[in-house]
mmCIF file of the N, C-alpha and C atoms, coordinates in Angstrom:
data_MODEL
# 
_entry.id   MODEL 
# 
loop_
_atom_site.group_PDB 
_atom_site.id 
_atom_site.type_symbol 
_atom_site.label_atom_id 
_atom_site.label_alt_id 
_atom_site.label_comp_id 
_atom_site.label_asym_id 
_atom_site.label_entity_id 
_atom_site.label_seq_id 
_atom_site.pdbx_PDB_ins_code 
_atom_site.Cartn_x 
_atom_site.Cartn_y 
_atom_site.Cartn_z 
_atom_site.occupancy 
_atom_site.B_iso_or_equiv 
_atom_site.pdbx_formal_charge 
_atom_site.auth_seq_id 
_atom_site.auth_comp_id 
_atom_site.auth_asym_id 
_atom_site.auth_atom_id 
_atom_site.pdbx_PDB_model_num 
ATOM 1   N N  . GLU A 1 1  ? -40.192 -5.460  -77.900 1.00 0.00 ? 1  GLU A N  1 
ATOM 2   C CA . GLU A 1 1  ? -39.263 -5.455  -76.795 1.00 0.00 ? 1  GLU A CA 1 
ATOM 3   C C  . GLU A 1 1  ? -40.008 -4.973  -75.556 1.00 0.00 ? 1  GLU A C  1 
ATOM 4   N N  . LEU A 1 2  ? -40.084 -5.827  -74.606 1.00 0.00 ? 2  LEU A N  1 
ATOM 5   C CA . LEU A 1 2  ? -40.864 -5.560  -73.400 1.00 0.00 ? 2  LEU A CA 1 
ATOM 6   C C  . LEU A 1 2  ? -40.385 -4.340  -72.633 1.00 0.00 ? 2  LEU A C  1 
ATOM 7   N N  . PHE A 1 3  ? -39.084 -4.140  -72.555 1.00 0.00 ? 3  PHE A N  1 
ATOM 8   C CA . PHE A 1 3  ? -38.542 -3.064  -71.728 1.00 0.00 ? 3  PHE A CA 1 
ATOM 9   C C  . PHE A 1 3  ? -38.133 -1.832  -72.533 1.00 0.00 ? 3  PHE A C  1 
ATOM 10  N N  . SER A 1 4  ? -38.473 -1.785  -73.792 1.00 0.00 ? 4  SER A N  1 
ATOM 11  C CA . SER A 1 4  ? -38.077 -0.674  -74.651 1.00 0.00 ? 4  SER A CA 1 
ATOM 12  C C  . SER A 1 4  ? -38.627 0.646   -74.125 1.00 0.00 ? 4  SER A C  1 
ATOM 13  N N  . GLY A 1 5  ? -37.747 1.616   -73.963 1.00 0.00 ? 5  GLY A N  1 
ATOM 14  C CA . GLY A 1 5  ? -38.152 2.942   -73.521 1.00 0.00 ? 5  GLY A CA 1 
ATOM 15  C C  . GLY A 1 5  ? -38.354 3.102   -72.033 1.00 0.00 ? 5  GLY A C  1 
ATOM 16  N N  . LEU A 1 6  ? -38.156 2.043   -71.263 1.00 0.00 ? 6  LEU A N  1 
ATOM 17  C CA . LEU A 1 6  ? -38.350 2.117   -69.817 1.00 0.00 ? 6  LEU A CA 1 
ATOM 18  C C  . LEU A 1 6  ? -37.044 2.442   -69.107 1.00 0.00 ? 6  LEU A C  1 
ATOM 19  N N  . SER A 1 7  ? -37.159 3.110   -67.980 1.00 0.00 ? 7  SER A N  1 
ATOM 20  C CA . SER A 1 7  ? -35.979 3.387   -67.155 1.00 0.00 ? 7  SER A CA 1 
ATOM 21  C C  . SER A 1 7  ? -35.575 2.114   -66.420 1.00 0.00 ? 7  SER A C  1 
ATOM 22  N N  . LEU A 1 8  ? -34.389 2.117   -65.848 1.00 0.00 ? 8  LEU A N  1 
ATOM 23  C CA . LEU A 1 8  ? -33.943 0.951   -65.071 1.00 0.00 ? 8  LEU A CA 1 
ATOM 24  C C  . LEU A 1 8  ? -34.871 0.695   -63.893 1.00 0.00 ? 8  LEU A C  1 
ATOM 25  N N  . ALA A 1 9  ? -35.389 1.746   -63.274 1.00 0.00 ? 9  ALA A N  1 
ATOM 26  C CA . ALA A 1 9  ? -36.319 1.579   -62.149 1.00 0.00 ? 9  ALA A CA 1 
ATOM 27  C C  . ALA A 1 9  ? -37.620 0.929   -62.611 1.00 0.00 ? 9  ALA A C  1 
ATOM 28  N N  . GLU A 1 10 ? -38.103 1.310   -63.776 1.00 0.00 ? 10 GLU A N  1 
ATOM 29  C CA . GLU A 1 10 ? -39.328 0.707   -64.311 1.00 0.00 ? 10 GLU A CA 1 
ATOM 30  C C  . GLU A 1 10 ? -39.105 -0.760  -64.657 1.00 0.00 ? 10 GLU A C  1 
ATOM 31  N N  . VAL A 1 11 ? -37.966 -1.058  -65.245 1.00 0.00 ? 11 VAL A N  1 
ATOM 32  C CA . VAL A 1 11 ? -37.627 -2.454  -65.556 1.00 0.00 ? 11 VAL A CA 1 
ATOM 33  C C  . VAL A 1 11 ? -37.566 -3.266  -64.273 1.00 0.00 ? 11 VAL A C  1 
ATOM 34  N N  . ALA A 1 12 ? -36.916 -2.717  -63.248 1.00 0.00 ? 12 ALA A N  1 
ATOM 35  C CA . ALA A 1 12 ? -36.781 -3.419  -61.968 1.00 0.00 ? 12 ALA A CA 1 
ATOM 36  C C  . ALA A 1 12 ? -38.137 -3.702  -61.339 1.00 0.00 ? 12 ALA A C  1 
ATOM 37  N N  . SER A 1 13 ? -39.127 -2.863  -61.590 1.00 0.00 ? 13 SER A N  1 
ATOM 38  C CA . SER A 1 13 ? -40.453 -3.099  -61.016 1.00 0.00 ? 13 SER A CA 1 
ATOM 39  C C  . SER A 1 13 ? -41.235 -4.158  -61.787 1.00 0.00 ? 13 SER A C  1 
ATOM 40  N N  . ILE A 1 14 ? -40.894 -4.380  -63.046 1.00 0.00 ? 14 ILE A N  1 
ATOM 41  C CA . ILE A 1 14 ? -41.599 -5.359  -63.875 1.00 0.00 ? 14 ILE A CA 1 
ATOM 42  C C  . ILE A 1 14 ? -41.010 -6.757  -63.746 1.00 0.00 ? 14 ILE A C  1 
ATOM 43  N N  . VAL A 1 15 ? -39.719 -6.861  -63.539 1.00 0.00 ? 15 VAL A N  1 
ATOM 44  C CA . VAL A 1 15 ? -39.050 -8.164  -63.481 1.00 0.00 ? 15 VAL A CA 1 
ATOM 45  C C  . VAL A 1 15 ? -39.675 -9.095  -62.441 1.00 0.00 ? 15 VAL A C  1 
ATOM 46  N N  . PRO A 1 16 ? -40.007 -8.649  -61.224 1.00 0.00 ? 16 PRO A N  1 
ATOM 47  C CA . PRO A 1 16 ? -40.633 -9.567  -60.262 1.00 0.00 ? 16 PRO A CA 1 
ATOM 48  C C  . PRO A 1 16 ? -41.985 -10.107 -60.743 1.00 0.00 ? 16 PRO A C  1 
ATOM 49  N N  . ILE A 1 17 ? -42.710 -9.312  -61.497 1.00 0.00 ? 17 ILE A N  1 
ATOM 50  C CA . ILE A 1 17 ? -43.993 -9.772  -62.043 1.00 0.00 ? 17 ILE A CA 1 
ATOM 51  C C  . ILE A 1 17 ? -43.758 -10.887 -63.050 1.00 0.00 ? 17 ILE A C  1 
ATOM 52  N N  . ILE A 1 18 ? -42.770 -10.711 -63.908 1.00 0.00 ? 18 ILE A N  1 
ATOM 53  C CA . ILE A 1 18 ? -42.433 -11.742 -64.889 1.00 0.00 ? 18 ILE A CA 1 
ATOM 54  C C  . ILE A 1 18 ? -41.961 -13.008 -64.185 1.00 0.00 ? 18 ILE A C  1 
ATOM 55  N N  . GLU A 1 19 ? -41.151 -12.850 -63.163 1.00 0.00 ? 19 GLU A N  1 
ATOM 56  C CA . GLU A 1 19 ? -40.658 -14.007 -62.403 1.00 0.00 ? 19 GLU A CA 1 
ATOM 57  C C  . GLU A 1 19 ? -41.811 -14.753 -61.737 1.00 0.00 ? 19 GLU A C  1 
ATOM 58  N N  . LYS A 1 20 ? -42.776 -14.036 -61.203 1.00 0.00 ? 20 LYS A N  1 
ATOM 59  C CA . LYS A 1 20 ? -43.938 -14.671 -60.563 1.00 0.00 ? 20 LYS A CA 1 
ATOM 60  C C  . LYS A 1 20 ? -44.750 -15.462 -61.589 1.00 0.00 ? 20 LYS A C  1 
ATOM 61  N N  . LEU A 1 21 ? -44.946 -14.898 -62.760 1.00 0.00 ? 21 LEU A N  1 
ATOM 62  C CA . LEU A 1 21 ? -45.656 -15.613 -63.822 1.00 0.00 ? 21 LEU A CA 1 
ATOM 63  C C  . LEU A 1 21 ? -44.912 -16.885 -64.211 1.00 0.00 ? 21 LEU A C  1 
ATOM 64  N N  . ARG A 1 22 ? -43.582 -16.798 -64.299 1.00 0.00 ? 22 ARG A N  1 
ATOM 65  C CA . ARG A 1 22 ? -42.774 -17.975 -64.641 1.00 0.00 ? 22 ARG A CA 1 
ATOM 66  C C  . ARG A 1 22 ? -42.909 -19.057 -63.587 1.00 0.00 ? 22 ARG A C  1 
ATOM 67  N N  . GLN A 1 23 ? -42.908 -18.655 -62.314 1.00 0.00 ? 23 GLN A N  1 
ATOM 68  C CA . GLN A 1 23 ? -43.048 -19.617 -61.221 1.00 0.00 ? 23 GLN A CA 1 
ATOM 69  C C  . GLN A 1 23 ? -44.414 -20.292 -61.243 1.00 0.00 ? 23 GLN A C  1 
ATOM 70  N N  . GLN A 1 24 ? -45.404 -19.621 -61.797 1.00 0.00 ? 24 GLN A N  1 
ATOM 71  C CA . GLN A 1 24 ? -46.745 -20.187 -61.918 1.00 0.00 ? 24 GLN A CA 1 
ATOM 72  C C  . GLN A 1 24 ? -46.866 -21.110 -63.130 1.00 0.00 ? 24 GLN A C  1 
ATOM 73  N N  . GLY A 1 25 ? -45.774 -21.257 -63.861 1.00 0.00 ? 25 GLY A N  1 
ATOM 74  C CA . GLY A 1 25 ? -45.774 -22.140 -65.020 1.00 0.00 ? 25 GLY A CA 1 
ATOM 75  C C  . GLY A 1 25 ? -46.261 -21.482 -66.295 1.00 0.00 ? 25 GLY A C  1 
ATOM 76  N N  . LYS A 1 26 ? -46.381 -20.182 -66.287 1.00 0.00 ? 26 LYS A N  1 
ATOM 77  C CA . LYS A 1 26 ? -46.831 -19.456 -67.475 1.00 0.00 ? 26 LYS A CA 1 
ATOM 78  C C  . LYS A 1 26 ? -45.685 -19.352 -68.477 1.00 0.00 ? 26 LYS A C  1 
ATOM 79  N N  . THR A 1 27 ? -46.030 -19.368 -69.736 1.00 0.00 ? 27 THR A N  1 
ATOM 80  C CA . THR A 1 27 ? -45.043 -19.202 -70.794 1.00 0.00 ? 27 THR A CA 1 
ATOM 81  C C  . THR A 1 27 ? -45.032 -17.750 -71.227 1.00 0.00 ? 27 THR A C  1 
ATOM 82  N N  . ILE A 1 28 ? -43.859 -17.184 -71.280 1.00 0.00 ? 28 ILE A N  1 
ATOM 83  C CA . ILE A 1 28 ? -43.704 -15.796 -71.702 1.00 0.00 ? 28 ILE A CA 1 
ATOM 84  C C  . ILE A 1 28 ? -42.710 -15.772 -72.854 1.00 0.00 ? 28 ILE A C  1 
ATOM 85  N N  . ILE A 1 29 ? -43.138 -15.215 -73.961 1.00 0.00 ? 29 ILE A N  1 
ATOM 86  C CA . ILE A 1 29 ? -42.249 -15.071 -75.105 1.00 0.00 ? 29 ILE A CA 1 
ATOM 87  C C  . ILE A 1 29 ? -41.973 -13.587 -75.262 1.00 0.00 ? 29 ILE A C  1 
ATOM 88  N N  . MET A 1 30 ? -40.703 -13.230 -75.206 1.00 0.00 ? 30 MET A N  1 
ATOM 89  C CA . MET A 1 30 ? -40.358 -11.824 -75.347 1.00 0.00 ? 30 MET A CA 1 
ATOM 90  C C  . MET A 1 30 ? -39.048 -11.677 -76.095 1.00 0.00 ? 30 MET A C  1 
ATOM 91  N N  . ILE A 1 31 ? -38.916 -10.555 -76.739 1.00 0.00 ? 31 ILE A N  1 
ATOM 92  C CA . ILE A 1 31 ? -37.672 -10.204 -77.418 1.00 0.00 ? 31 ILE A CA 1 
ATOM 93  C C  . ILE A 1 31 ? -37.094 -9.018  -76.672 1.00 0.00 ? 31 ILE A C  1 
ATOM 94  N N  . GLU A 1 32 ? -35.847 -9.122  -76.308 1.00 0.00 ? 32 GLU A N  1 
ATOM 95  C CA . GLU A 1 32 ? -35.220 -8.054  -75.522 1.00 0.00 ? 32 GLU A CA 1 
ATOM 96  C C  . GLU A 1 32 ? -33.746 -7.971  -75.869 1.00 0.00 ? 32 GLU A C  1 
ATOM 97  N N  . HIS A 1 33 ? -33.226 -6.759  -75.935 1.00 0.00 ? 33 HIS A N  1 
ATOM 98  C CA . HIS A 1 33 ? -31.821 -6.549  -76.248 1.00 0.00 ? 33 HIS A CA 1 
ATOM 99  C C  . HIS A 1 33 ? -31.013 -6.058  -75.060 1.00 0.00 ? 33 HIS A C  1 
ATOM 100 N N  . ARG A 1 34 ? -31.651 -5.820  -73.941 1.00 0.00 ? 34 ARG A N  1 
ATOM 101 C CA . ARG A 1 34 ? -30.913 -5.429  -72.735 1.00 0.00 ? 34 ARG A CA 1 
ATOM 102 C C  . ARG A 1 34 ? -30.340 -6.690  -72.105 1.00 0.00 ? 34 ARG A C  1 
ATOM 103 N N  . LYS A 1 35 ? -29.041 -6.716  -71.918 1.00 0.00 ? 35 LYS A N  1 
ATOM 104 C CA . LYS A 1 35 ? -28.384 -7.920  -71.410 1.00 0.00 ? 35 LYS A CA 1 
ATOM 105 C C  . LYS A 1 35 ? -28.873 -8.300  -70.021 1.00 0.00 ? 35 LYS A C  1 
ATOM 106 N N  . LYS A 1 36 ? -29.101 -7.339  -69.145 1.00 0.00 ? 36 LYS A N  1 
ATOM 107 C CA . LYS A 1 36 ? -29.578 -7.665  -67.800 1.00 0.00 ? 36 LYS A CA 1 
ATOM 108 C C  . LYS A 1 36 ? -30.964 -8.298  -67.851 1.00 0.00 ? 36 LYS A C  1 
ATOM 109 N N  . ALA A 1 37 ? -31.815 -7.836  -68.732 1.00 0.00 ? 37 ALA A N  1 
ATOM 110 C CA . ALA A 1 37 ? -33.146 -8.422  -68.872 1.00 0.00 ? 37 ALA A CA 1 
ATOM 111 C C  . ALA A 1 37 ? -33.043 -9.834  -69.426 1.00 0.00 ? 37 ALA A C  1 
ATOM 112 N N  . SER A 1 38 ? -32.098 -10.050 -70.315 1.00 0.00 ? 38 SER A N  1 
ATOM 113 C CA . SER A 1 38 ? -31.921 -11.376 -70.901 1.00 0.00 ? 38 SER A CA 1 
ATOM 114 C C  . SER A 1 38 ? -31.443 -12.401 -69.885 1.00 0.00 ? 38 SER A C  1 
ATOM 115 N N  . ALA A 1 39 ? -30.921 -11.960 -68.765 1.00 0.00 ? 39 ALA A N  1 
ATOM 116 C CA . ALA A 1 39 ? -30.464 -12.876 -67.720 1.00 0.00 ? 39 ALA A CA 1 
ATOM 117 C C  . ALA A 1 39 ? -31.618 -13.684 -67.139 1.00 0.00 ? 39 ALA A C  1 
ATOM 118 N N  . TYR A 1 40 ? -32.848 -13.222 -67.327 1.00 0.00 ? 40 TYR A N  1 
ATOM 119 C CA . TYR A 1 40 ? -34.015 -13.913 -66.800 1.00 0.00 ? 40 TYR A CA 1 
ATOM 120 C C  . TYR A 1 40 ? -34.634 -14.857 -67.817 1.00 0.00 ? 40 TYR A C  1 
ATOM 121 N N  . SER A 1 41 ? -33.923 -15.148 -68.880 1.00 0.00 ? 41 SER A N  1 
ATOM 122 C CA . SER A 1 41 ? -34.507 -15.923 -69.959 1.00 0.00 ? 41 SER A CA 1 
ATOM 123 C C  . SER A 1 41 ? -34.045 -17.377 -69.952 1.00 0.00 ? 41 SER A C  1 
ATOM 124 N N  . PHE A 1 42 ? -34.822 -18.175 -70.644 1.00 0.00 ? 42 PHE A N  1 
ATOM 125 C CA . PHE A 1 42 ? -34.527 -19.583 -70.864 1.00 0.00 ? 42 PHE A CA 1 
ATOM 126 C C  . PHE A 1 42 ? -34.658 -19.794 -72.363 1.00 0.00 ? 42 PHE A C  1 
ATOM 127 N N  . PHE A 1 43 ? -33.659 -20.371 -72.975 1.00 0.00 ? 43 PHE A N  1 
ATOM 128 C CA . PHE A 1 43 ? -33.666 -20.539 -74.418 1.00 0.00 ? 43 PHE A CA 1 
ATOM 129 C C  . PHE A 1 43 ? -33.934 -21.992 -74.780 1.00 0.00 ? 43 PHE A C  1 
ATOM 130 N N  . LEU A 1 44 ? -34.788 -22.184 -75.766 1.00 0.00 ? 44 LEU A N  1 
ATOM 131 C CA . LEU A 1 44 ? -35.023 -23.512 -76.305 1.00 0.00 ? 44 LEU A CA 1 
ATOM 132 C C  . LEU A 1 44 ? -34.181 -23.669 -77.562 1.00 0.00 ? 44 LEU A C  1 
ATOM 133 N N  . LEU A 1 45 ? -33.509 -24.788 -77.664 1.00 0.00 ? 45 LEU A N  1 
ATOM 134 C CA . LEU A 1 45 ? -32.712 -25.071 -78.851 1.00 0.00 ? 45 LEU A CA 1 
ATOM 135 C C  . LEU A 1 45 ? -33.489 -26.002 -79.761 1.00 0.00 ? 45 LEU A C  1 
ATOM 136 N N  . SER A 1 46 ? -33.523 -25.702 -81.010 1.00 0.00 ? 46 SER A N  1 
ATOM 137 C CA . SER A 1 46 ? -34.195 -26.526 -82.021 1.00 0.00 ? 46 SER A CA 1 
ATOM 138 C C  . SER A 1 46 ? -35.665 -26.748 -81.694 1.00 0.00 ? 46 SER A C  1 
ATOM 139 N N  . GLY A 1 47 ? -36.289 -25.812 -81.000 1.00 0.00 ? 47 GLY A N  1 
ATOM 140 C CA . GLY A 1 47 ? -37.713 -25.917 -80.701 1.00 0.00 ? 47 GLY A CA 1 
ATOM 141 C C  . GLY A 1 47 ? -38.074 -26.986 -79.690 1.00 0.00 ? 47 GLY A C  1 
ATOM 142 N N  . ILE A 1 48 ? -37.080 -27.530 -78.996 1.00 0.00 ? 48 ILE A N  1 
ATOM 143 C CA . ILE A 1 48 ? -37.353 -28.599 -78.029 1.00 0.00 ? 48 ILE A CA 1 
ATOM 144 C C  . ILE A 1 48 ? -37.213 -28.062 -76.627 1.00 0.00 ? 48 ILE A C  1 
# 
């Protein structure tokens, strides 16, 4: 879990970095249980 043990302020500082990587076309695979963090995700169905 990428954000495990981090404060909300720490999470907020990391999210823009993840967004920048996504905009560059990078693939990021992460497991997260925080609903706000999951808002930045894209789900593939059936591996497609």
